[in-house]
N, C-alpha and C positions, 0 to 999 in steps of 0.2 A: 454209611451212605457216601459214595464217591461223587461229590457235587461237581468237581471239575470235569470228569468224564461225561456225566449226565448232561451238564450244561453245554459242553462242546457238541455233543451229538444232536441236541434239540435246537440250539440257538444259532449255530454258525450260518445257517442259510436264511435266517430271518432278515427282512429289510428294516424292521423296527428294532430299536435298542432293547437289549435284554441284559439285566444286571442282577447279581445275587449278592446279598449282604447278610452278615450275622446279626445277632441281637444287639451288638454294640455299634452297629452301623458300619462295620468294616467290609470293604468290597472283597468278595471271594472270587468272582468271575464276571467277565463282560464278553459280549460278542462284538464282531467287527463294526456293526451298525452304531454302537455306542461310541467307538473311536471316531467314526465319521461325523456323528452329530456334535460331539464335544471337542474334537481336535486333539485328544490325548492318545498316546500309544498305550497298548495293553499293559505293559510293565509299569507305566506311570500311575495307573489306577489301582492295580492289585495291592491290597494291604492298606489302602487309603480309606479314610472315613467318607461316607457317601456325600457329606456336606461339601466336598471339593467340587461337586457338580451343581451347587446351589449358590444363589446370592447370599451374602452374610445375614441379612435380616430374615431370610427363610430358613437358613440352616439351624438357627438357635432353637426354633420350635420343633424341628424334625425329631430329635431323639426323645423328647418328652411324649410326642405323639406315638412313637413306637412302644415306649415303656408302658404307657397307660392303655394300650390297645388290648381288648379282651376277645377279639374275634379272630378268626383265621385258623383255629385249631383243626378244623375239618377241611381246610383248603379253600374256604371262601375268601373272596377278595376283601382286603382291608379298605381299598378305595378304587372306584371304577371311573376311568376317564376323567381324572381331576386335571384341570388346566393349571399348570404351574410355570414359574420362570426358572429356566436352567441357565447355568453360567459356563461358557466355553473356556478353553484354556487361555485364550487371549483376553479374557475378561468381559467379552460381549455377552449380552443377554439373549437367550433364544427361547421362544414360547414352545412348550411341550405339553402333551397330555400323558398322564401316568396312571397305570393300573398296578396295584401292589397286591401280592399274594403272600400268605404266611405258610411255611413248611416246617416239618420237624426232621432233623437228621437222626442217625442211629443213636446219637447221644441225646441228652435231654435239651440240648441247645436248640433254640428256635432260629430258623433262617427265613429270609424274605426274598421274594423274586419280584422285580419290577419290569413292566413292559412300557417302553418309552417311545413316543411318536413325535417326530419333529413337525411343528405346526407353522414353521416360518412362511412357507408358501401360502398356506391358508390365511394367515394374518396379512401378508402382503397383498393377496388378492382382495381381501375385505377392504383394506385401506385404499387400493386402487379403485375399487368400485365406489367407495364413498367419495373420493375425489372426482370421479367421473360423474356421479350424480349431482354434485355441487356444480360442476362445469355445465352439465345439461340444463340445470335450472336457471342459469344466468346467461349463457351465451347464445341460447337458441332464440335470439331476438332479431337477427339480421335477415333481411329479405333475400331469398335465394341461397342461403347457407344452411345445410343440415349436418347433424352429427350422428355417428354410428359407433357401435362397440360390439366386439366379439369376445365371448367368454371361451377361452381355448379349451378348458376342461370339458364343459358341457356342449361346446360348439353351438351355443345359442347366439343369436344376433339381435341387437336392439337398434331401433331407429328413433330419432326425435320426430315430432309432428311436422317440422319443416321439411324433413326428408320425404315423408309420405306425400306432402303437398307437391314437392318437386316431381315425384314420380306419377302424380295424378292418381294415387291409390288411397284406399280407406283402411285405417288401422283395424276396423272391425271385420272387414271382409277379405283382407289379404293375409294369407298364411306366410308369415315372415320367417324365412330360413336363409342360410347362406346360399343354397342352391336356387331358391326362388328369387333372391335378390340378383344373382348373376343372370338368371333367365330374363330379367328386365332389359338387359343390354342387347344391342344390335347383334345378330348372329355372327357378324364378322369380328366383333370385339370380345365375345364371351370367352374365348380361349385365353386371351391375354389377361383379362380381368381375373379369371379363375387362377391363373398362374401366380399373379401378384398376391392374391389373398392366401394361397397355399404356402408361398414362400414366407410370408409374414407370420403365419400360424406356426409353421414348422421350425423356422430359424430365427424369427424376430426381425427380419429385414424390413426396413421402411420402404415405402413406395409412393410414387406420385405419377398418375397417368390421367389421360383424357379419353373418354369414351362416349358412345351414343346410347341413350336409353330410349325405348319405345313405350310411349304412354298407352293406356287402354284405348284412347281415341285415335291411335295410330300416328300421332304427331311425334316428332323426334326432338329430343333435347340433348344438348352437349353438356357433359358433366366432367368437371375436374375433381378427381378423388385423391386424397392424401391419407396415408395410414402409418401408424407407428405402434410398436409393441411395448407393453409393460412387462418387465422381466421379473421372475421370482428369484429366490436366493440362490438357486442353482444356475442362474443365467439363462434359463429357458423361458419362452413366452408364457405368460399366464392370461394375458388379454391383449387384444389388438383394437385400437380405437383411431378415429380420424374424422375428417370433414368431407363433405361433398358440396361443391360449388357449381351452381347453374351458370354456365358461360355462353348460353345460346345466343344472347344478344351480341356479345363480343364476337362470336363466330360469324353471325350474320353481317356485322359491320365489316369484318375482314373479307367476307365474300363479296360485299358490294364494292370494296376498294379493289379487289381482284378483278371484278367485272370492268371497272373503269380502266384498269391497266390493259385488259384484253381488248377493250374497245379501241383504245388508242393504238394498240398494236395492229388491229385490223385496218384502221384508217391509214396508218403509215405504210402498211403492205400495199394498199390500193394505189397510193401515190407512187410508191417505188415501182410497182409493175407498170404504171402508166409512163413513168419517166424512162423506162427501157425502150420505148418506141415500138412495141410489138404491134402486130396487126390488130384491128378492132376485134375480130372474132376471138383471137387468143387472149387479148386483154380482158374482155368480158367473161370468158370462161374461167380464167384464173381469179378474177375479182369475185365471181359468183362462188367459186370454191372457198375463198376466204370467208365470205359472208355465211355460207351454209355450215361451216365447221364451228362457228361461234355457238356457245352453249346458251341458246335462247331459253328464257323462263317460260315462254308460251308453250313449250312442249310441242312445237310444230314439227310434223314429220315430212312435209313436202314444201319445197321452195322453187321459185322460178323467176327468171328475168325476161321481161317482154319489152321490145323496142318498136317504135313506130317505123313503118315502111315509108320510104320517100315517094313511091309511086302512088300510094293511095292512103286512106285514113285508117287502115287496119294495123294491128300490132302482131309482130312475129316473135315467137319464143326463141330467145338467143341461147339461154342455158336453163336447165331445169334438173330437179332431182325429186323422185318420189311421186310424181303425178302420173296418172293413167292418160291414155290418148283422149278419152272422153272428157276428162277433167281439163286437159289443155285446151280443147275446143271451147269448153265452157268459160275458161279464163279469157280467151280471145274475145268472146261475146261480151263478157263483163267489162273489158277494157274499151271496146269499141262502142257498145250500146248497152250500158248497164240497165237501162229501163226495160230492155227486152229479155234480160236474164232472170231465170227463176232460181239461180244458184248464187246470187250475189253475196248473201250472208254466209256462204260456205268458205269465202276467201277474205284475206286481209290484203288490200291493195295500197301500196305506198307509191305515189306518183313521182316521176322525175320531171321537174318543171324548169322552164327557162323562158323568162319574159311572158309568163302566163300561158305558155304553150306546153302541152304534155308530151314529153319525149319518150316516155316509156313507164313501165311499172315494175316494182319489186312485188311479187305475189307470194303469199303464204297460205297454206291450208289452215283454216281456223280450227283450233282445238277446243274441245268441250271444257278443258281445264284453263282456258285463257281467262285471266283476271286482270283486266286493264286498269283496275283501280289500285293495285298494290304498288309499293314503291319501286320494286324491281321493274315492273312493266312500264311505269312512267319514265324511269331512267332509259329503258330500251327504246321508247318512242323517240326520245331526243337523239339517241344513237342512230336509229333508222333515218331520221330527218337529216342528220349529218352525212350519212352514206348517200342518201338521195341527192343532196346538194353536190357532193363530190362527183358522183356519176354523171349528174347533169352537166357539170362543167367539162368533164372529160368527153362526154358525148358531143357536146357543142364543138369542142376543140377539134375532135376527129372529123366532124362533118365539114368544118371550115376548110380543112386541107390547105392552110396558109403556109407561108414559108417557114423554114425551120427556125429562123431568127424570131419571127413573130410568135410562133408556137412556144418557143422557150421563154420569151418575155411574159406572155400571158400565163404560162404555167407557173413562173416564179410568183406572179401576183396571187394566183390561186393557192399556191403553197403557203403563202403568208396568211391567207384566209384560213386555210386548214390548220396551220400552226396556232392561229388565234383560237380556233375551236379546241385544239388540243390543250392549250393553256387554260381554257375555260374548264375543261374536264379536270385538269390538274388542280385548279383552284377549288372546284367543287369537292374533290377528294380531300384537299387540305382543310377545307371548311368543315367537312364531316368529321375529320380527326380532331380538329380544335374543339368542335362542339362536344364530342365524346369526352375529351380531356376535361373540359369545363364542367360537364355533368358529374364526372368522377370527383373533381375537386369540391363541387358543391355538396355532393353526398358526404364526403369526408368532413367538410365543415359543419354540416348539419348534425352529424353523429357526435363530433367534438363538442358542439354547442350544447347538445342534450346532456352529455356526460358532465360538462362543466356546470350546467344549471343544477343537476342533481347533487354534485359535490358541494356547490355553493350553499344550497338549501340545507344539506346535512350539517355542514360546518357552522352556518349561522344558527341552526337549531341548537347545536352544542354550545356555542359561545353565549347564546341568550339564556339557555337553561341554567348555566352555572351561576350567573348573578341572581337569577330568579330564585334559585335554591336558597341563597343567602337571605333574600327579601322575605320569602315565605317562611323560612326557618326562624328568622328573628321575630316575625309576627307571631308564630306559634309559641315562641318563648314568652313573648309579651302576654299572650293569652293565658299562660300558666301563672302569671303574677296577679296581684290584687289590682283590679281596674274598676273605675266607675262606669256607669252606663254609656256616657259619651265616648270614653276611650274605647270601650268594646265596640261601639258602632264604627269608630274610625278604623279600627283594626279590620272589621268585617269588610268595610268599603275598600280598604287597601288590598285585602286578599282577593276580593272580586275583580279588581283591576288587574292584579297579577295573573289570576286564572284566565282572564279574557285574553291576555297576551299569550299564555300557554296554549289556549284553544286555537288561536290564530296560527301558532307554530305547528301544532298538530295537523291543522287543515292543510297548510302549505306542504308539509311532508307527505300527507296522504295524496295530495294532488300530484306531487312529483312522482310518487311511486305508481299512481294510476297511469300517468302519461307514459312512463317507461315500461308499463306492463309488469311491474314487479310486486304489486300488491296482491297477495294470495288469500284465498278463502280456506279456512280450516274448520270443517264440520265436526261436530261431536254431539253426543246426547246431553241435553240439559232440560231442566224442569221449567215449563213456561211460567209457573207461579213464582219461581225465583226471579225471572226477568221482570215480571210485573212488580214485585217487591222493590227491585232496584229502581224501576221507573218512578214509583211512588216516592222513594227516598230522594232521588235526584231532582224530580220536577215539582214534588209537593210543596217544599218551602218556597220556591220561586212563585208558584201560583198563589199560595197563601199570602205572600208578601204584596201581591197586587190585588188582593181581595177577590180572586177568581176561584171557581170550584173546579177541581180536577176529578174527572170520572174515568175509571178504567174498568171495562167489562170484558169478560171472556167466557166463551161457551165450552171451554176445554177442561176445566177443573184441574185435576192433577196430571194432565197429559204431559208426555215427554216429546220434545222436538229434536230432530236430528238436523242440525245446521250450525252456522257460525254465530254463536250467541253474542260475541263481542261486536261483530259487524251489524247484526240486527239491532242490538242495543244502540249502536252509534247512529243508525238511521233514525230510530225513534226519539233519541235525545235531541237530535238536530230538529226534527219536525216538531217535537214538543216545545223546545226552546223558542222556535219561530212563532208557534201559536201563542205562547205566553207573551212574547215580545210585542206582537201586533194586536193583542186583545186588551181592551181597557176594562170592559165589564162583561159579566156573563160567565161562561164556562169553557173548559177544554175537555174533550171527550176522546178516549182511545178505546177502540173496540177490536177484539180478536175473534175471528170467525172463519168458517170454511163454507162459502156459498155453494150450493149444489151445481150451479152453472159454471163454477170456476174449478173447484176441486183442490185448490191450493190454499195455503195459509193466507188469509186476507186480513190486513190491519188498516183500520180507518181512523185518521186523526182529524177531528172536526173542531173548529173554534167559532166563536161569535164575534170575531174581530172586524177590522176595517174592510176586509175583502180586497179584491184586485179587479182591474179592468182587463179586457181581452188582450190589449197590447202588452200589459204587464205579464199576463199568463204566458204569452208567446216567448217571453225572455226569462222566465222565472228560473229555469235550470241552466242558464248560461253562466259560465265562470265569471266572477267579479261583477255580477249583475245585481243591482239592488232595486227594491220596489220604489224607494224614494231616493234618487241619487243627488238631490239638491244639497246646498250648504246648510239649509234649515231643517234637514231631516231629523226626526225624533229618535230613530233607532240606530244603534251602532252595528258594525260588521262590515266585512269586505266582500260578501256575496259568494262564498265558497261552499257553505254548508249544503245547500240543495244540490249543487252540481256534484259534490262528492256522494251524497245520498243516491242520486240517480246512477252514478258509476258503480257504487257498491251493489245496488239492486241488480244491475245488468250482469255484474260478476257472478251473482248467485242465480243467474238465468231468470230473474224476475223483472218487474217493472214498477214505476211510480207514475200515477196520473193525478191530476189536480183539477178541481172545479171551484169556482169562486163567484160570489155576487157582491158587487161593491156596496159597502155599508151593511151587509148581512153576515158574511163570514166566509170561511174557506174550508175545503175538505180535501185532504190528501189520502189517496188509496194506494197501499203498498201490497203487491201480490208476489208471493215467493213460493216456488215449487219445492218446499221442504217436507219430508215425511213427518206425519204426526203419529207417534207411537202409542201403544197401550199405556194407560195410567198405571203407575207403580211408584212405590215409595223409594226414595234414594237418599243417600247420606248427603246432607248439605255440605258445600265446600267451606273450608275454614275461612273466616273473614277477620280482618284486623279489628281489635277491640276499639270501641268508640272513644275511650280515653286512654292516653299512653300510660302504660304501666310496665315495669320491668322487674324481673326477678332479682333479688338482692345477691350481692357477693360475686357478680361476674366481672371479669376483666376484659376490656375491649381495647384492641389496637386499631387506630384509625390512621390510614395513609392518605393525606389530603394536602395539596400545595396551595390552595386558595386561602388567603388570610381570613376572609369573612367567614367561610365555611369552617375553618379551624376554630374561630371564636364561637360559632354556633354550637359546635360539638362540645366545646368546653362548658358552655352555659347549660346545655342539655345534661351533661354529665353531673354538673353541680345540682341542678334542679331534681333530676331523677335518681341521684345518688348512685351513679354508675362510675366505675373506675376506668377512665379513658386515658390512654397514652396516645399522643399525636406525634406522627413523624411526617417529614416533608416530601418524601419520594419513595419509590419502590425499593431502592437499594437499602434505605434505612429500615424499611418494613421487614425485609429479609433478615437483616442483622438482628432486629428486635425479636423476631420469632425464634431465632437460634439461641438468643441469650435469656429470654424470659418465657414464662408460661402465660398464655392468654386463652380465653374461652372462645373468642370470635375475632375475625379481622374484617374491618370495613375498608375496602380497597378502591380508591379512586382510579380511573383508567388512564386519563391523560395527566402525566406528571413529568417533571424534568429528571435528568440523570438516568432513571429507570422507570418505564411506564408500568401500569398496574397489571397488564396481561403478562409481561415478562416476569414481573415479581411473583405472580401467582404460579407460573410454570416452574420458577426456581424453587419456591416453597414446596410444591408437589414433588419435584425431582429429589428433594432431600428426604422424602418419605413422610413428611408431616401430613396429618389428616385434619388439621384444624379447620373449622368452617370459615370460608372466605366469601364475603358478600360484595358484589360489584356495585359501587356507588358511582353512577355515570350519567352523562347527558346524551350518550349514544342510545337511541331507542328503537332502531330498526331490528327486525327479526334476525337478520344475519349477524348483527352485533351480539345479540344474546347467545346465539349458538357459538360464536367465537369465544365469548367469555366462559361458557360452560366447558368448552373443549380445553381451555387453559386451566380448569380446576376451580373456577368460581361458580359454585352451585347455587348461590343466593344472588338476588338481583333487586336493586332499588333504583328507580330512575329519578334523575333530577329534573325539576324540583320535587322534593318529597315532603309529605306530611310527617310530623313526628310519630303519629300513630302507625303509619305504614312502615317506618323504619324500625320501630320497636317490635311490630308484628313479625317482620322478616327475621329479626334477631332471635325472637322466641321460636320461630319455625325451625331455624337452623340448629338451635340448641336442642329442640325436641328430636330432630333427626339424629344428632350426635348421640343423644341419650337413648335412642332406640324407640321413641314413642311416636314416630311418624313413619309413614310408609316409604316415601321417596324423597331423597335429598336434593333432587334437581328440579328447579322451578322451570316450567314450560314457558315458551314465548306467549302462549294464549293466556296463562295465569298472570304473567307480568303485565301484559297489555291491558287486561281487565282492571288491574289495580291502577295503572296509569290513567286510563280513560275515566275511571270513577273519580279520581282526584281532579283531573282536568275539567270535569263537568260540574264540580261542586259550586 
């Protein structure tokens, strides 16, 4: 069989790579696409082992895979579309998919044919989409700013909710495509918009333009749009993304400033024409022409100037445009005897006055679109008044017919008055600009203050959780030693105080995220009975400690709920804690039901406590509000729990209501629109063992820079017979993993020299698969995602219980040994562990 000629005939025109090797892995032939993908010339590959196209760690396993293969004798594929890592000539790694076939030559030798597809663009597009989704989830918070993205391959368009709001459109009813988006623009702008988008899609050119969109209610908004392309490995666009900013208010401010400028120009024109000493008829004709060409917001189509006649009390039309003969007669009647006119409301009349005497009128036909209440109309009323004053002065001066000297002197005085009016207009324009600048600065300060507050709270949470971890850890160590009853009681009281501080930090973080709109709801299926069991575990001991009876009733049995179990639990723990806190005798009752008149999940928490007055009920959901704010109050707390509960219920589209009778008790009613599914058995989630136990013989590397936490780990290792090696920073952790064998790494995040995230990435880059558990005081969802991306698939938040730490170590070891399904802890799972510990 002539492999070279057969290969050349079939493979030379393929765009995918095509390579033939013998049973020893020696390359017999390649097509031009292989040269393009890997950067080798044909002569450099022929006769070489196929491992030249693989990273070293993949090449070792390749030949054994070929040798042990028993399929392919009949031409079936050995592997179909396997995603592997390839290595280019320059050493860079390229993602590829490979399909391998086995063939037989004329001899007994076996040959293999591989079809190779470069996946660089697909991987780049996936990464670009992931970054865009992260951007969309965090930046779409600014009023008037929307984000958009175009997938070049599918030519699909995505908008954020803010962009739908700017356009006045509904995501549910608007068919979003590139063409439908362009159609939203003003017809005069559509061609330019389409050209910008086409150039970005075809060549990757960035753009920045301003256009007008027309909303469904026919209002026009001015939008500034910017766009930039994300490029693939071949330098061509794979996606185009950008922002859209509503600048309508800015445009309107600029238009008002422009009107001020035009008004000043008209006033100066009138004075200039009067100073030329033209005849009265020519002066008024030219003046009227200047007035009529001004772009009035009234949308008036007809204007006229009427002056009083010397011989009688009637008014004569001196200049006019757009009026019919009949309308001019009506105007004269309106000016002379308005009480006799039936058309008075059809005109706008601006009198020219001098010493309480009417010298004439500026007349306008009234438009149905006239809106005297808007800012533009108010501005033009002042403008009309200034014109009337100037014309009155000029008319009186013409009628006097005094000497040239007197006329010039009086004219100069009036010019001063007009200049004063002009300066007033200029000051108004400057004041408007200053106000606009101040508003912009105030907006920026408010945004900076909000970001500073969130950063401060997150940093304070981290700084307080680290020492709390030492406190709670050492208390847990003490619990494991021999103690008398009084010492046990002291440790319990100390842990309660520490957890109270932790609960306050959690509330402050939740409050900050709620205020910033960053707290999200993550629905999933969960068994209601499991939630009830957790409530009994968390609230039962507290109620029993006060001699109260805790009753939990449910009409759902083994029903499944589709909702955010953590946030529902957080609401009920807060309400239950409050009920126990303010109840001295009697019972606490929690009922789960679905009333026919509501149709949603209804949870009622009732106590027999002190109750509240109507004034207290009005303030119960206010932040930092307490039922008894006095210095002698019996109960602790800062008044955040109920405010957070209300915000969480609203995030889930539900509500919380409360009724109370002073001295009798209080009833909270929580209504949540969550689906209640069919009853079915489910596998319960793994929980940490009640007592810390650890499998023997494991070696643990702990990277921790805090001296107290280092001592805590040493003592735990001694008590639990764990072999723990402690290092002070990430750099030492990387060296230890290279030099020794460990079963698991406990990695602190914030450390000197090298932080935990960088250390984890370095360990993963070396090819190590050792389990790494993040031990950190960073507890936000975005932090957990960042740690997982760095290769830390385990997570324990500070402060931690010893049992929670041991449970996570066991879970990661199970994953490594293949006895668990998924090695990556989800933010939902981690948050449940944290919340359970914080509520203890």
